[in-house]
C-alpha positions in Angstrom: 215.7 123.7 130.3 212.9 126.1 129.7 209.6 125.8 131.5 206.4 126.1 129.6 203.9 128.7 130.9 200.2 128.2 130.8 198.1 131.4 131.0 194.5 131.0 132.0 191.9 133.7 132.0 189.9 133.3 135.2 187.3 136.0 134.9 186.4 139.5 136.0 184.8 141.4 138.9 182.9 144.6 138.3 183.7 147.2 140.9 182.4 150.8 141.3 185.3 152.4 139.4 187.0 149.6 137.5 186.7 146.1 136.2 189.3 143.7 137.5 190.4 140.9 135.2 192.2 137.9 136.8 194.6 135.5 135.1 196.5 132.4 136.5 200.0 131.6 135.2 201.1 128.1 135.8 204.7 127.1 135.5 205.7 123.5 136.1 203.7 121.0 138.0 202.9 122.9 141.2 203.8 126.6 140.7 201.1 129.1 139.8 200.7 132.8 140.3 197.7 135.0 140.0 197.7 138.4 138.2 195.1 141.1 138.2 194.5 143.9 135.7 192.2 146.8 136.1 190.5 148.8 133.4 188.6 152.0 134.4 184.9 151.9 133.8 185.2 155.2 132.1 187.2 153.5 129.3 184.1 151.4 128.6 181.5 154.1 129.0 183.4 156.4 126.7 183.6 153.6 124.1 187.4 153.6 124.1 187.4 149.9 125.1 184.9 147.2 124.3 183.9 144.7 127.0 184.6 141.8 124.7 188.2 143.1 124.0 189.2 143.7 127.7 190.5 140.1 128.4 192.6 140.3 125.2 194.0 143.7 126.1 194.9 142.4 129.6 196.4 139.2 128.1 198.7 141.3 125.8 199.9 143.3 128.9 200.5 140.1 130.9 202.5 138.5 128.1 204.5 141.7 127.8 205.2 141.7 131.6 206.2 138.1 131.6 208.6 138.5 128.6 210.2 141.6 130.1 210.9 139.9 133.5 212.1 136.4 132.4 208.6 135.1 133.2 208.8 136.3 136.8 207.5 139.9 137.2 207.6 141.4 140.7 204.2 142.9 140.5 200.9 141.0 140.3 198.5 143.9 139.9 198.5 146.2 136.9 196.4 149.1 135.6 195.7 149.2 131.9 196.3 152.8 130.6 194.4 154.8 128.0 197.5 154.5 125.8 197.5 150.7 125.9 193.8 150.8 125.0 194.4 153.1 122.1 197.3 151.0 120.9 195.1 147.9 121.0 192.3 149.6 119.1 194.8 150.8 116.4 196.3 147.4 116.0 192.9 145.6 115.9 190.8 148.0 113.8 190.1 146.6 110.3 191.6 148.5 107.5 189.1 150.4 105.3 188.7 149.1 101.8 189.6 151.6 99.1 186.6 153.5 97.9 187.8 153.4 94.3 186.8 149.7 93.8 184.2 149.4 91.0 180.8 148.0 91.8 180.1 144.8 90.0 176.6 143.7 89.8 176.0 140.0 90.4 175.9 137.9 87.2 172.6 136.2 86.5 
């Protein structure tokens, strides 16, 4: 029997050097674990990461850790790396439209 996991974003705390994002993972009726992810403030100030993307970046990492450890990772605190931020940006940046498309004026 497989247990369903429920992942809930709890919120963040702004600290002097990082922002810490917290998630609860509930498994079954009475088991839950708390996971924290930190992203350096420099990542936001240098525009490598956007504040509104940070929970999703952390959520991707959490799901990766859960999948890699049969839903029971040993660690509960993780640091998001610059590489993970760059990978997220690459995967979520809209593709540019080709510049060769003709301009069509609106019909009247």
